[in-house]
N, C-alpha and C positions, 0 to 999 in steps of 0.2 A: 567508203569510210575512212568515218571519226578518225582522225590519230589519236592514241592511243596515253593518259597519263601514265608518267615516269612508274609507281606502281603498277600501274593494267599487264607493265611492260611488262616488272620485273617477278607479279604472278606470272605471267605464263611463259616466262622465258624460265623457271623452276618446275610449269607445267613438263616443256616441253627437255630440260636437261632429264626429271625424274619416270618422262616415259624410255627417255636410252638409256639409264642409267640399269632400268628396270628389264632393259631388249633380250629378250636370248632369239628371239628367231627378226626381220626386216625383209624387208623387199627389192633387192639390187636394184634399182634402174641403169641401163648402162645403152650408149650406144653405139651398134651395129656398122657395118661398111655402107647399109643400103641407108641409111640415114632415121631406120627406124629407133625406135628405142627395145628394148631385150627386158625382159620384166627376170626377176631370179630371187628366189629363197634362198635365203641365207641364212647361218648362227653367224650374233656379232657378243660383239664385247665388249669393252674401256679402258686406251692409256690410262697411265693416270694425270692425262690432261685435259679425261674427258671424251676424245677426238673415239669417232666407232671407231673397233679394231671386228676384222675380218680374217679369216685362215680360207684360202680363195685354193684351184686349183690353174693349172698356167692349160688345161686340158680344156674347161670350159669358158663355154661361147662366152657367154659375161668375162672371163681373165682373158681372150685376146682382145676381146670392142674393148677394155680399157687401159690396153697395150697402144691397145692406137690412138684411144682419145680417153681421155684420163674423168671427162665429167661423169660425174652417176649421182645418184641420189638412192637415201635411205630411205620408205617408211616404213613409224613404228607404230607402233597400235599396243594398243591398252592393252598385254593378254591371258587379262581374267575376267572379262568383259564378257556379260551375258551377249548384251548387244553392243555388237564391234564398230557399228552407226551413228550409236547414241552417243562411244564415250569417245573424248580424245582422241591423236594421231597427230601428228608430224611428221612430214616431213622435209630431209634435208639435205641441202645440195652439200656438191663440191666438186672435189677433183680426188681419186682414189690413185690414192701411191706407196709403191711398195716400203715394205719400216721393217729398219734394223734394230728399232729398239730391240733389248735383250728381257724388259721384261713383260716384250707380247706373248711370250710363250709362253711361263706361267698365267699371265692374265687373262688372258684363252683360257686355261685348260681352267682354271680357276670355273670359268662360265659352264665350259665347255667340257667335263671333266670324259667322256664316249668318245673325239676328237683327239683323246691319248689310243684311238686305234693308229693313226695316219698322219699325225699332223706331224711325222719325220721323214714320210715320202719326198721322194726329191721334189715332185713335180709343185708340191704345194707351199706359203709362200701366205706374210700375212700381210696385208697389207692395209690401210689408213687413212679417212677423209676425209681431209681439211674443210674443216665445213664453212661454209662462206656464208650463205642462210637457209633459213625454216621454212615453212611453213605451217603455221600449228591452230588446226579445229581441236577446240576443246569444246566441246559443243552445237547445242545446233546455236544461229546467230555467234559465234564467241573463234573469230575467227584471227590472227593474229600472227603477220611475219615479220621475225625475228632475224639478228643476225646470228651468224656464230659467236660475233665475242661473247654474245648474251648469255649464252646459251651455257658458254662453255664457264663464262664467269659464276652460272646458279647455279653450278656444281662444282665451283671449291666453299 
């Protein structure tokens, strides 16, 4: 694939950032003890930095996988798209770690008020993905690999 111009990269980063900023749900990929991937549907919000924010139960297999190996990916898509295969989607790749940021709870609940029913259960905690890279498919033949820094900068 030909190298993208700076303008094209900025446009792609803005598209990826927009998908992250608007996402309510994502597919979370983690690595199991056998080395096989596990994909789970999760609710997503963002921290003030733009980093993806998840509320996970320690009882869930994906959270157990993250405790053993924090490498993870999140697949986000335009949730309003009538044809998901023709619309933009982005896979964010990085390490998922627990979050102690006091803004995590109100930020998550602002996007997911229904989580107020279980947010305070002792087995639940907040996790953030430190986005290292991303793979954006913005439509047929419009594919761009980005850095996490490019996406987070576009969200500011």
